[in-house]
C-alpha positions as CSV (number, residue, x, y, z in Angstrom):
1,M,34.9,-13.3,-23.0
2,K,37.4,-15.2,-25.1
3,L,37.0,-16.6,-28.6
4,N,35.7,-20.2,-28.4
5,P,38.0,-22.5,-30.4
6,L,35.1,-25.0,-30.8
7,V,33.0,-22.6,-32.9
8,T,33.6,-23.0,-36.6
9,D,32.2,-21.3,-39.7
10,D,30.1,-24.4,-40.3
11,S,28.5,-24.2,-36.8
12,K,27.6,-20.5,-37.0
13,P,24.5,-21.0,-39.1
14,I,23.1,-23.3,-36.5
15,L,23.7,-20.7,-33.8
16,Y,22.1,-17.9,-35.9
17,R,18.9,-20.1,-36.4
18,L,18.7,-20.5,-32.6
19,L,18.0,-16.8,-32.2
20,P,14.3,-16.1,-32.1
21,S,12.6,-13.5,-34.2
22,L,11.4,-10.3,-32.6
23,H,7.8,-11.4,-33.3
24,E,8.4,-14.7,-31.5
25,L,9.8,-12.9,-28.5
26,L,6.9,-10.5,-28.2
27,L,4.4,-13.4,-28.2
28,S,6.2,-15.4,-25.5
29,P,4.7,-15.4,-22.0
30,R,7.8,-13.9,-20.4
31,F,7.8,-11.0,-22.8
32,A,4.0,-10.6,-22.4
33,A,4.6,-10.1,-18.7
34,L,7.4,-7.6,-19.4
35,L,5.0,-5.6,-21.7
36,E,2.6,-5.2,-18.8
37,T,5.2,-3.1,-17.0
38,Q,7.2,-1.5,-19.8
39,S,6.2,0.4,-22.9
40,R,6.0,-1.6,-26.1
41,E,8.4,0.8,-27.8
42,S,11.1,0.4,-25.2
43,V,10.8,-3.4,-25.2
44,I,11.0,-3.6,-29.0
45,H,14.0,-1.2,-29.1
46,T,15.9,-3.0,-26.4
47,A,15.2,-6.5,-27.7
48,R,16.4,-5.5,-31.2
49,A,19.6,-4.2,-29.7
50,V,20.2,-7.5,-27.7
51,L,19.5,-9.6,-30.7
52,A,21.9,-7.6,-32.8
53,R,24.6,-8.0,-30.0
54,F,24.0,-11.8,-30.1
55,K,24.5,-11.9,-33.8
56,Q,27.7,-9.9,-33.5
57,E,29.0,-12.3,-30.8
58,I,28.2,-15.3,-32.9
59,G,30.1,-13.9,-35.8
60,S,33.1,-13.3,-33.6
61,G,33.0,-16.9,-32.3
62,L,32.0,-16.0,-28.8
63,H,29.2,-18.5,-28.3
64,T,28.7,-22.2,-28.1
65,L,25.3,-23.9,-28.5
66,A,25.0,-24.2,-24.7
67,S,26.0,-20.6,-23.9
68,L,23.7,-19.1,-26.5
69,E,20.8,-21.3,-25.3
70,G,21.3,-19.9,-21.8
71,E,21.4,-16.3,-23.0
72,V,18.2,-16.7,-25.1
73,A,16.4,-18.4,-22.2
74,L,17.2,-15.3,-20.0
75,M,16.7,-12.8,-22.7
76,H,13.6,-11.3,-21.0
77,V,15.8,-10.6,-17.9
78,T,18.5,-9.0,-20.1
79,V,16.0,-6.8,-21.8
80,A,14.3,-5.8,-18.5
81,N,17.7,-5.0,-16.9
82,Q,18.8,-2.9,-19.9
83,I,15.5,-0.9,-19.8
84,A,15.9,-0.3,-16.1
85,E,19.5,0.8,-16.7
86,S,18.5,3.2,-19.5
87,A,16.0,4.9,-17.2
88,R,18.7,5.5,-14.5
89,Y,20.6,8.7,-14.3
90,R,24.2,8.4,-15.7
91,L,25.5,10.9,-13.1
92,R,25.0,9.1,-9.7
93,R,25.9,9.5,-6.1
94,V,28.7,7.1,-5.1
95,I,30.3,6.2,-1.8
96,N,34.0,7.2,-2.0
97,A,35.9,4.7,0.0
98,T,39.3,5.3,-1.7
99,G,40.6,7.5,1.0
100,V,41.4,10.3,-1.5
101,I,39.6,13.3,-0.2
102,L,39.7,15.5,-3.4
103,H,39.2,12.7,-5.9
104,T,38.9,14.4,-9.3
105,N,37.2,11.4,-10.9
106,L,34.6,11.5,-8.2
107,G,33.8,15.2,-8.3
108,R,36.4,16.5,-5.8
109,A,34.9,18.3,-2.8
110,P,31.4,17.3,-1.7
111,L,29.2,20.3,-0.7
112,S,28.1,21.2,2.7
113,A,24.5,21.0,3.9
114,S,24.2,24.8,3.9
115,A,25.5,24.9,0.3
116,L,23.0,22.3,-0.8
117,A,20.1,24.1,1.0
118,H,21.1,27.4,-0.6
119,I,21.2,25.8,-4.1
120,C,17.7,24.3,-3.6
121,D,16.3,27.6,-2.4
122,T,17.9,29.5,-5.2
123,A,17.0,27.0,-7.9
124,S,13.4,26.5,-6.9
125,G,12.3,30.0,-8.1
126,Y,13.6,33.3,-9.3
127,S,16.6,35.1,-7.7
128,N,18.2,38.5,-7.6
129,L,21.2,37.1,-9.6
130,E,21.7,40.4,-11.5
131,L,19.3,42.7,-9.7
132,D,20.1,45.3,-7.0
133,L,17.1,45.0,-4.7
134,E,17.6,48.5,-3.2
135,S,17.8,50.4,-6.5
136,G,15.9,48.0,-8.7
137,E,18.6,48.4,-11.3
138,R,20.7,45.8,-13.0
139,S,23.7,44.6,-11.0
140,R,26.7,42.3,-11.6
141,R,26.4,38.7,-10.4
142,D,29.7,38.4,-8.7
143,V,28.6,40.9,-5.9
144,H,27.0,38.0,-4.1
145,T,30.3,36.4,-3.2
146,E,32.9,39.2,-3.6
147,E,32.6,40.8,-0.2
148,L,32.4,37.4,1.5
149,L,35.5,36.2,-0.3
150,L,37.5,39.3,0.5
151,R,36.3,39.1,4.2
152,V,37.5,35.4,4.4
153,L,40.8,36.3,2.7
154,T,41.7,39.4,4.6
155,G,40.0,38.7,8.0
156,H,38.4,42.2,7.8
157,G,34.7,42.7,8.6
158,S,34.0,44.3,5.2
159,A,35.5,44.5,1.8
160,T,38.0,47.2,0.8
161,T,37.8,49.3,-2.4
162,A,41.5,48.5,-3.1
163,L,40.6,44.8,-3.7
164,S,38.1,43.0,-5.9
165,A,37.2,39.5,-6.8
166,L,35.4,37.6,-9.6
167,V,34.3,34.0,-10.2
168,V,34.7,31.9,-13.4
169,N,34.0,28.3,-14.1
170,N,37.4,26.8,-13.0
171,C,40.9,27.8,-12.1
172,A,42.2,27.1,-15.6
173,A,39.7,29.7,-16.9
174,A,40.9,32.2,-14.2
175,T,44.5,31.7,-15.2
176,F,43.7,32.1,-18.9
177,L,41.6,35.2,-18.5
178,A,44.3,36.9,-16.3
179,L,47.1,36.1,-18.8
180,N,45.0,37.1,-21.8
181,T,43.9,40.4,-20.2
182,L,47.1,41.5,-18.5
183,A,49.8,40.0,-20.7
184,E,48.6,39.5,-24.3
185,G,51.4,40.4,-26.6
186,G,53.8,40.8,-23.7
187,E,56.1,38.5,-21.7
188,V,55.3,36.5,-18.6
189,V,58.3,35.5,-16.5
190,V,57.9,32.0,-15.0
191,S,60.3,29.4,-13.5
192,R,61.1,26.3,-15.5
193,G,60.3,24.3,-12.3
194,E,56.7,25.6,-12.5
195,L,55.9,24.7,-16.1
196,V,53.5,22.1,-14.9
197,E,51.0,19.7,-16.4
198,I,48.0,18.8,-14.4
199,G,45.1,16.4,-15.0
200,G,43.5,16.4,-18.4
201,G,46.6,17.5,-20.1
202,F,46.4,21.1,-18.9
203,R,49.9,22.6,-19.4
204,I,51.0,26.1,-18.3
205,P,53.2,26.7,-21.4
206,E,50.2,25.9,-23.7
207,I,47.7,28.0,-21.8
208,L,50.3,30.9,-22.0
209,T,50.5,30.5,-25.8
210,K,46.7,30.4,-26.2
211,S,46.3,33.5,-24.0
212,G,48.5,35.4,-26.4
213,A,51.2,36.0,-23.8
214,I,54.9,35.2,-24.5
215,L,56.5,32.7,-22.1
216,R,59.9,33.8,-20.7
217,E,61.4,30.8,-18.9
218,V,63.9,31.4,-16.1
219,G,66.2,29.2,-14.0
220,T,66.4,25.4,-14.3
221,T,64.0,22.6,-13.5
222,N,65.3,22.2,-10.0
223,R,66.8,25.6,-9.1
224,T,65.5,29.1,-9.8
225,R,66.8,32.1,-8.0
226,L,65.4,35.6,-7.5
227,A,68.2,36.9,-9.7
228,D,66.9,34.8,-12.6
229,Y,63.6,36.6,-12.4
230,E,65.3,40.0,-12.0
231,G,67.6,39.3,-15.1
232,A,64.6,38.4,-17.2
233,I,62.6,41.6,-16.7
234,S,62.5,43.8,-19.7
235,P,60.2,46.5,-21.2
236,A,58.2,43.7,-22.7
237,T,57.5,42.1,-19.3
238,R,53.8,42.2,-18.3
239,L,53.6,39.7,-15.4
240,I,55.7,37.6,-13.0
241,L,53.8,34.3,-12.7
242,R,54.1,32.0,-9.7
243,V,52.5,28.5,-10.3
244,H,51.5,26.0,-7.6
245,Q,53.5,22.8,-8.1
246,S,50.5,20.6,-8.4
247,N,50.7,16.8,-8.3
248,F,54.4,16.6,-7.7
249,S,57.2,17.7,-5.4
250,M,60.9,18.4,-5.8
251,E,63.4,17.4,-3.1
252,G,67.2,17.5,-2.8
253,F,69.3,20.0,-4.7
254,V,66.4,22.5,-5.3
255,E,65.9,26.2,-4.8
256,R,62.9,28.5,-5.3
257,P,62.5,32.1,-4.2
258,A,59.8,32.8,-1.6
259,L,56.7,34.4,-2.9
260,R,57.4,37.4,-0.6
261,D,60.7,38.0,-2.4
262,L,59.0,37.8,-5.8
263,V,56.4,40.4,-4.7
264,S,59.2,42.7,-3.5
265,L,60.9,42.4,-6.9
266,G,57.6,43.0,-8.7
267,K,56.9,46.2,-6.7
268,H,60.4,47.4,-7.3
269,A,60.1,46.8,-11.1
270,K,56.5,47.9,-11.2
271,I,55.5,44.5,-12.6
272,P,52.4,42.7,-11.2
273,V,52.9,39.3,-9.5
274,F,50.2,36.8,-10.4
275,D,50.1,33.9,-7.9
276,D,48.3,30.8,-9.3
277,Q,47.8,29.5,-5.7
278,G,45.5,26.7,-7.0
279,T,44.1,24.9,-4.0
280,G,41.9,27.6,-2.3
281,L,43.3,26.5,1.1
282,I,42.2,29.0,3.8
283,A,43.8,27.6,7.0
284,S,47.3,26.1,7.3
285,L,47.6,22.3,7.2
286,E,50.5,22.4,9.6
287,P,48.3,21.2,12.6
288,L,47.9,18.0,10.5
289,G,51.7,17.6,10.1
290,I,51.6,19.0,6.5
291,A,54.0,21.8,6.0
292,S,54.7,24.1,3.0
293,E,51.2,24.0,1.5
294,P,50.5,27.7,0.6
295,T,47.2,29.3,1.7
296,L,45.1,32.0,0.1
297,P,45.4,34.4,3.1
298,E,49.3,34.0,3.0
299,S,49.4,35.0,-0.6
300,F,47.3,38.1,0.1
301,Q,49.4,39.0,3.2
302,V,52.7,39.0,1.3
303,G,51.2,41.4,-1.3
304,S,50.4,39.3,-4.4
305,D,48.8,41.6,-7.0
306,L,46.5,38.8,-8.2
307,I,45.7,35.4,-6.9
308,A,43.9,32.5,-8.7
309,A,42.4,29.4,-6.9
310,S,39.9,26.6,-7.4
311,G,36.7,26.5,-5.5
312,D,36.3,22.7,-5.4
313,K,39.6,21.8,-3.8
314,L,40.6,22.6,-0.2
315,L,38.1,25.5,-0.1
316,G,35.4,22.8,-0.1
317,G,33.0,24.5,-2.4
318,P,31.7,24.1,-6.0
319,Q,33.8,23.9,-9.1
320,C,34.8,27.4,-10.0
321,G,37.8,29.6,-10.4
322,L,38.5,32.5,-8.1
323,L,40.4,35.6,-9.0
324,I,41.3,38.0,-6.2
325,G,43.5,41.0,-6.1
326,S,44.0,44.6,-7.0
327,A,40.7,46.2,-7.9
328,E,42.4,47.8,-11.0
329,L,43.6,44.4,-12.3
330,V,40.4,42.6,-11.6
331,Q,38.3,45.3,-13.2
332,R,40.4,45.0,-16.4
333,I,39.8,41.3,-16.4
334,R,36.1,41.8,-15.8
335,K,35.9,44.0,-19.0
336,N,37.5,41.3,-21.1
337,P,34.9,40.1,-23.6
338,L,35.9,36.5,-22.9
339,Y,34.9,36.9,-19.3
340,R,31.2,36.3,-20.2
341,T,32.1,32.9,-21.8
342,Y,33.6,31.7,-18.5
343,R,31.1,33.1,-16.0
344,V,29.2,30.8,-13.7
345,D,25.5,30.4,-13.0
346,K,23.3,31.1,-10.0
347,L,23.7,27.6,-8.6
348,T,27.5,27.9,-8.4
349,Y,27.1,31.3,-6.7
350,A,24.7,29.9,-4.2
351,A,27.0,27.0,-3.3
352,L,30.0,29.3,-3.1
353,E,28.2,31.9,-1.0
354,A,27.1,29.3,1.5
355,T,30.6,27.8,1.7
356,L,32.2,31.2,2.3
357,M,29.5,32.1,4.8
358,D,30.5,29.0,6.8
359,Y,34.1,30.2,6.9
360,A,33.1,33.8,7.7
361,S,31.0,32.5,10.6
362,Q,33.8,30.2,11.8
363,K,31.6,27.2,11.0
364,D,34.1,25.6,8.7
365,S,33.6,22.2,10.5
366,N,30.3,22.2,8.5
367,I,32.3,21.7,5.3
368,P,32.8,18.0,4.5
369,V,36.4,18.5,3.3
370,Q,37.4,20.1,6.6
371,R,35.7,17.3,8.5
372,M,37.5,14.6,6.5
373,L,40.9,16.3,6.9
374,N,40.5,16.6,10.7
375,A,38.9,13.2,11.4
376,A,41.0,11.3,14.0
377,A,42.5,8.0,12.8
378,G,41.3,6.3,16.0
379,E,37.7,7.2,15.4
380,I,37.9,6.0,11.8
381,F,39.4,2.7,13.0
382,E,36.5,2.2,15.4
383,R,34.0,2.8,12.6
384,C,35.9,0.2,10.5
385,E,35.7,-2.3,13.3
386,W,31.9,-1.8,13.5
387,V,31.4,-2.3,9.8
388,S,33.7,-5.3,9.8
389,R,31.7,-7.0,12.6
390,Q,28.4,-6.5,10.6
391,V,30.0,-8.1,7.5
392,N,32.6,-10.7,8.4
393,C,31.7,-14.2,7.3
394,A,33.0,-17.2,5.4
395,Q,32.0,-15.6,2.0
396,L,33.5,-12.2,2.7
397,A,36.3,-11.8,5.3
398,A,36.4,-8.3,6.7
399,E,38.7,-6.6,9.2
400,A,39.8,-3.1,10.3
401,V,43.3,-2.2,9.3
402,P,45.4,1.0,9.5
403,V,46.1,2.7,6.2
404,Q,47.1,6.1,4.9
405,S,44.8,8.6,3.1
406,L,45.6,11.1,0.5
407,I,44.4,14.7,0.1
408,G,44.4,14.5,-3.7
409,G,43.4,17.3,-6.2
410,G,47.1,18.1,-6.8
411,T,47.5,19.2,-3.1
412,A,50.4,18.2,-0.9
413,P,51.3,15.2,-3.1
414,T,53.7,13.7,-0.6
415,A,51.5,14.1,2.4
416,R,49.8,11.2,4.1
417,L,47.0,11.1,6.7
418,Q,46.9,8.2,9.1
419,S,43.6,6.5,8.6
420,A,41.8,3.1,8.7
421,A,40.0,0.9,6.3
422,V,37.8,-2.1,6.0
423,S,40.0,-4.8,4.4
424,L,37.9,-7.3,2.3
425,R,38.7,-10.7,0.9
426,H,36.0,-12.6,-1.0
427,A,35.9,-16.4,-1.0
428,T,35.6,-16.7,-4.8
429,L,36.0,-13.2,-6.3
430,Q,39.4,-11.9,-7.1
431,P,40.1,-8.3,-5.9
432,Q,39.4,-6.7,-9.3
433,A,36.2,-8.6,-9.6
434,L,35.2,-7.6,-6.1
435,L,35.9,-4.0,-6.9
436,L,33.6,-4.3,-9.9
437,A,30.9,-5.9,-7.8
438,L,31.1,-3.0,-5.3
439,R,30.8,-0.5,-8.2
440,R,27.7,-2.3,-9.4
441,L,25.9,-1.8,-6.1
442,E,23.3,0.9,-5.5
443,P,24.8,3.3,-4.6
444,P,28.1,2.2,-6.1
445,V,31.0,1.8,-3.7
446,V,34.5,2.8,-5.0
447,G,37.5,1.4,-3.2
448,R,41.1,0.4,-3.9
449,I,43.3,-2.6,-3.9
450,H,46.4,-3.2,-1.7
451,D,48.3,-6.5,-1.3
452,D,45.5,-8.5,-2.9
453,H,42.9,-7.1,-0.5
454,V,40.1,-4.6,-1.3
455,L,40.4,-1.6,1.1
456,L,37.5,0.7,1.9
457,D,39.0,3.8,3.7
458,L,36.3,5.4,5.8
459,R,38.0,8.8,6.1
460,T,36.2,9.7,2.9
461,V,32.9,8.1,3.9
462,E,30.6,10.2,6.0
463,P,29.7,8.4,9.3
464,E,26.0,8.4,8.5
465,F,26.8,6.0,5.6
466,D,28.3,3.4,7.8
467,Q,25.0,1.5,8.1
468,T,24.4,1.7,4.4
469,L,27.9,0.5,3.6
470,A,27.4,-2.5,5.9
471,L,24.2,-3.5,4.3
472,L,25.7,-3.2,0.8
473,L,28.6,-5.4,1.8
474,Q,26.1,-8.0,3.2
475,Q,24.6,-8.1,-0.3
476,I,28.0,-8.9,-1.7
477,A,28.5,-11.6,0.8
478,A,25.1,-13.2,0.1
479,A,25.3,-12.9,-3.7
480,A,26.2,-16.1,-5.7
481,T,28.2,-14.1,-8.2
482,T,31.3,-15.7,-9.7
483,T,34.4,-14.1,-11.2
484,S,33.4,-15.2,-14.7
485,D,30.1,-13.5,-14.4
486,L,31.8,-10.2,-13.6
487,A,34.6,-10.5,-16.1
């Protein structure tokens, strides 16, 4: 709302006198009806807040006589809406129609039905989180996922004593713990081309400093050779660090040694190689036309001593950080006093166990991220056509159009997946206002703008929500909302 040039200091007292007292409001018929359905305390608290906001707006010159009269006449509606909003959960389910599969702002990977069921079963009562049911003795909580994780990683039917795994609350914590445990006071060799910053301002050089390790940069931004690593190794070297190049790619005059070659160098120099693989990808994305995205099994197969990954990216599980590798190294990390500060709860273990069970049982199609990645563009287009037919009208033009989806989450930043979207154009609302109207629905719908059209990419919308989405769009078409109301 803009300042009203017609409002002067002389007219403000008139506007202030137009505001009713709280006592007058409570005695009015409309507020009496509101008090029949809402507690007196909540009505009084909210009405006071609304009156205070009106006074502030008058002081800032935001009201004329007509606009304020309109606001006061509908004050009972404003109070009722604010009470309803305060009783609503802040964290809400939304329909992600952006086409970004691992959308960090929308919670990254949605969980599978089996993960949700295991969470509910585990949370509804007590569990054997740290109890060995055979011996009756205390156990460690990461046993519930360790064997499964190693089985998925190695392809073996059971875990091996040479390997171990633990779970912390995210991949940043996993990286920090590994560096703090294995390299505090010593040097960590890392390429300048891998000194990345990811979302939220997380920077590899800063996490190294906080861990107590000393950064030893090698190579240049665009070219680092194996000889650069070899020349940097000294008696002070504790780790060779490989970092996933998240959220960016380098092309042209670039060079980077293969992980296999770094592992060979590490074994020759008796220096552990720590691969911050990042994405938790299990199966190659090459069938989707996406090359060079490293997988967890590949890192294990070439002999990395320690691997870190996220659980809520391409693994498709809950937010957590995974550390997998040499049993000796993992055991040292487990004994770090800081480990307890980063450990996860029973609900995370339940979700992770169910997700890993789907992979181990070759039921990874149950995992939403895997379904979204592998959805055929033609099938998505047909769904968009169906939704468009339910919605298209004079007030809200809708049609199916081809688009490209993103994987997101710092994964394969240059990769695109052929997809389809419902393209929307409202008769009166500008694209930004239409986006806001969509976000105000229940459940909220989050889309994107391209060429002055709002696009709803259905790759990231589960098919069972198509009917819901169509009904929500029909609400938008029927609403008499103007751009000024939404601004």
